[in-house]
C-alpha positions in Angstrom: -29.2 80.7 16.7 -31.0 78.3 15.3 -32.7 75.5 18.1 -31.8 72.1 17.8 -32.7 69.1 20.3 -30.5 66.0 20.5 -31.9 62.5 21.0 -29.5 60.1 22.7 -30.4 56.6 22.8 -32.3 57.4 19.4 -32.8 53.8 17.6 -34.2 52.2 21.3 -38.4 52.5 22.2 -38.5 55.9 23.8 -36.0 58.0 21.1 -37.9 56.6 18.5 -40.6 57.5 19.4 -38.9 60.8 20.3 -37.8 61.6 17.1 -41.2 60.9 15.3 -42.6 63.1 17.7 -39.7 65.7 17.3 -39.8 65.8 13.0 -44.0 65.3 12.9 -43.7 69.2 15.3 -41.3 69.7 12.6 -38.3 70.6 15.7 -35.0 70.8 14.5 -33.9 67.1 15.8 -30.8 64.8 15.5 -30.4 61.3 17.3 -27.6 60.1 18.4 -26.8 55.9 19.5 -24.0 53.5 19.5 -25.1 52.4 16.2 -27.5 54.4 14.4 -30.0 54.2 11.7 -29.3 56.4 8.5 -29.4 59.8 9.1 -28.5 59.3 13.2 -25.0 59.9 14.4 -22.8 57.1 15.7 -21.5 57.8 18.7 -20.3 55.9 22.1 -22.4 57.4 25.1 -19.6 55.5 27.4 -17.0 57.4 26.1 -17.5 60.4 28.0 -14.5 62.3 26.6 -16.0 61.2 23.2 -19.7 62.4 24.1 -18.2 65.8 25.3 -16.6 66.4 21.4 -19.5 65.8 20.1 -21.7 68.3 22.5 -19.1 70.7 21.5 -19.4 70.1 17.4 -23.6 69.6 17.3 -24.1 72.9 20.2 -27.4 71.9 21.1 -30.1 73.9 23.0 -32.2 70.6 23.9 -31.0 67.4 25.3 -32.8 64.6 26.2 -31.3 61.2 27.5 -33.3 58.3 27.2 -29.9 56.3 26.8 -29.9 53.6 28.7 -28.6 49.9 30.3 -31.9 48.7 31.4 -31.1 45.1 32.1 -30.5 44.1 35.5 -27.8 41.2 35.3 -25.7 43.2 32.9 -25.8 46.1 35.0 -24.4 42.7 37.9 -22.0 41.2 35.9 -20.8 44.7 33.7 -21.3 46.9 36.4 -18.5 49.1 35.1 -20.2 49.4 31.6 -23.2 50.0 32.9 -22.2 52.8 35.6 -20.6 54.9 32.6 -24.2 55.1 30.2 -26.5 55.0 33.5 -24.7 57.7 35.4 -21.4 59.2 33.6 -23.2 60.0 31.1 -25.8 62.0 32.8 -23.2 63.8 34.4 -21.1 64.4 31.2 -24.4 65.8 30.1 -25.2 67.6 32.9 -21.6 69.4 33.0 -21.9 69.8 29.5 -25.5 71.9 29.8 -24.5 73.9 33.0 -21.8 75.4 31.4 -23.5 76.1 27.9 -26.8 77.0 29.4 -28.4 74.6 27.5 -32.2 72.6 28.4 -31.5 68.9 29.9 -34.3 66.3 30.1 -33.3 62.9 31.6 -35.5 60.0 31.6 -34.9 57.9 35.2 -37.0 55.2 36.3 -39.6 53.7 39.0 -37.2 51.4 40.1 -37.2 52.5 43.6 -40.3 51.3 45.5 -40.6 47.7 47.4 -44.1 46.6 48.8 -47.1 43.7 49.0 -49.8 46.5 48.0 -50.2 48.8 45.0 -49.4 51.6 45.5 -48.4 55.4 44.0 -45.2 56.8 45.3 -44.6 60.4 44.6 -41.6 62.0 43.7 -40.3 62.9 47.0 -40.8 59.6 48.9 -37.7 57.9 50.1 -36.6 55.0 48.2 -35.0 51.9 48.1 -32.1 50.8 46.6 -32.4 47.1 45.8 -29.6 46.4 42.9 -26.9 48.2 40.8 -29.4 49.4 38.2 -31.2 51.2 40.7 -27.8 52.4 42.5 -26.7 53.9 38.9 -29.9 55.6 37.7 -30.9 57.3 41.1 -27.1 57.9 41.4 -27.6 60.2 38.0 -30.7 62.4 38.9 -28.9 63.5 41.4 -25.9 64.8 39.0 -28.4 65.9 36.5 -30.0 67.7 39.5 -26.9 69.8 40.1 -27.7 71.4 36.3 -29.7 74.3 36.8 -33.3 74.2 34.6 -32.6 70.4 34.2 -35.1 67.4 34.4 -35.6 64.7 35.8 -38.7 61.8 34.8 -39.3 59.4 36.4 -41.9 56.7 34.3 -41.8 52.9 33.2 -42.1 52.6 29.1 -43.9 50.0 27.1 -44.7 50.1 23.4 -42.9 48.4 19.8 -39.3 48.6 19.4 -38.9 46.0 16.6 -35.6 44.4 17.5 -36.3 40.6 16.6 -32.9 39.5 19.6 -34.7 42.3 22.2 -38.4 42.3 22.3 -39.8 44.5 24.7 -42.3 43.6 27.9 -45.1 44.4 25.2 -43.7 42.7 22.1 -42.5 39.6 24.4 -46.5 39.5 26.0 -47.5 39.5 23.2 -45.5 36.4 21.2 -46.9 34.6 24.2 -50.4 35.8 24.4 -50.0 34.1 20.4 -47.7 31.2 20.8 -51.3 29.4 22.8 -49.5 27.6 25.4 -49.5 29.0 29.5 -47.3 31.3 30.9 -46.2 32.6 34.0 -47.6 36.6 34.5 -46.8 38.7 38.3 -49.3 39.7 40.6 -47.4 41.1 42.9 -45.5 43.5 40.7 -46.6 46.4 40.3 -46.4 49.5 37.1 -48.1 53.0 36.0 -46.5 52.0 32.9 -47.1 54.9 29.9 -47.0 53.8 25.6 -43.7 55.9 24.0 -45.4 57.8 21.4 -47.2 59.7 24.7 -44.4 59.6 26.9 -42.5 61.5 23.6 -44.9 64.2 23.2 -45.4 65.0 27.4 -41.7 65.7 27.9 -41.5 68.2 24.8 -44.8 69.7 26.0 -43.1 69.6 29.6 -40.0 71.2 27.9 -41.4 73.8 26.7 -43.1 74.7 29.7 -40.0 74.7 31.1 -40.4 72.1 34.3 -37.4 72.1 36.3 -36.8 69.3 38.7 -38.4 65.9 39.1 -41.2 64.3 37.8 -43.0 61.2 37.5 -44.6 61.0 34.0 -46.9 58.0 33.7 -50.9 56.5 33.5 -52.9 57.7 36.6 -53.3 54.4 37.4 -50.8 51.1 38.3 -51.5 47.5 37.2 -50.1 44.0 37.9 -47.8 42.8 35.1 -50.4 39.8 35.1 -53.6 42.1 34.9 -52.3 44.4 32.1 -51.6 41.2 29.9 -54.7 40.5 30.7 -56.3 43.5 29.3 -53.7 43.6 26.2 -55.1 39.8 25.5 -58.6 40.9 25.9 -58.1 44.2 24.0 -56.0 41.9 20.5 -58.5 39.2 20.6 -56.6 36.9 22.5 -57.1 34.3 25.3 -56.2 36.3 28.5 -56.1 32.3 30.3 -53.6 32.0 29.2 -51.4 34.3 31.3 -50.9 32.1 35.0 -50.7 33.8 38.2 -46.7 33.9 39.0 -44.4 35.7 41.6 -41.9 38.4 40.7 -39.7 36.4 43.7 -40.0 33.4 41.8 -37.3 35.1 39.3 -33.5 33.9 39.5 -30.6 37.0 39.4 -30.8 40.4 40.6 -33.6 41.3 43.1 -36.3 43.6 41.5 -38.4 46.3 43.5 -41.8 45.5 42.5 -44.1 48.2 44.0 -43.5 51.4 40.5 -47.0 53.3 40.7 -46.2 56.3 39.9 -48.3 59.3 41.6 -48.5 61.7 38.7 -50.5 64.5 40.2 -47.7 67.4 39.7 -47.1 66.7 36.4 -51.1 66.9 35.2 -51.4 70.3 37.6 -48.3 71.4 35.2 -49.9 71.1 32.0 -53.7 71.4 33.3 -54.3 67.7 31.2 -54.8 64.4 32.9 -52.0 61.6 31.6 -53.6 58.7 30.3 -55.2 55.2 31.7 -54.3 52.1 31.4 -56.9 51.3 28.8 -56.0 54.2 26.8 -52.2 53.2 27.1 -53.5 49.0 25.8 -55.2 50.2 23.2 -53.3 52.2 21.8 -50.3 49.2 21.8 -52.8 46.9 20.6 -53.2 48.4 17.4 -49.2 48.8 17.6 -49.2 45.5 17.9 -51.5 44.3 15.5 -50.2 46.6 12.5 -46.5 45.1 13.1 -48.6 41.6 13.2 -50.8 42.5 10.1 -47.2 44.1 8.2 -44.8 40.8 9.0 
């Protein structure tokens, strides 16, 4: 039987990167999303029965679940729909993979930690669930853990998605810098953000190595959102002073976890190599943003 990889959430930021990486490596891959691009499969990932039928038809040997509702407000205003994508879907995948002996890699979140300092958190550290999104993702991790041989990856992703109506954080920051107008940038929200292309390659590497359990996959250190934007400004030749210091507590809506740094030493030990630092991620991101800007 041929080995087939199924990527769920294939049109989003990480999903696009996973398809590119799989194709570059010569893997047999199929993408699934709610609104699939040409060559992909369109499916309602919020419908467990439809997902089960799709899995039976495609019979993949590896599933990478990159599908999620990440809008914090939507996770509360439409909690039922968000729960079906963020929690029920991973449960269906785990049950199917356990029954069929397929491998499951589930992409989780870093939205589990709060604090007043930039701290790196291990996979075993206690979490603080401050909103529905975090609760949905944490419950999904527990469901996936019931599948033998599964891997849960905690991460924070940056990159270029090229959706005009929904820019990524990096695309928003780049546009704000290019506007020439001052804007708010958080000094009290720290992340270990990794670019989508590096994460995609790392996920396949970990899968090939048979990694299981829960792993942090991110940059080797964490920095504030403002520091990240300042570094991006310098890498793209824009004015870093436009990023005005602000607090994440100034945002209305659901409470946000803010001290999201991830300790990646366990993943590095498993792979026998280092994950990238912030400088490398920003450099790669700057090149992608500038290329997209020049192409438009």
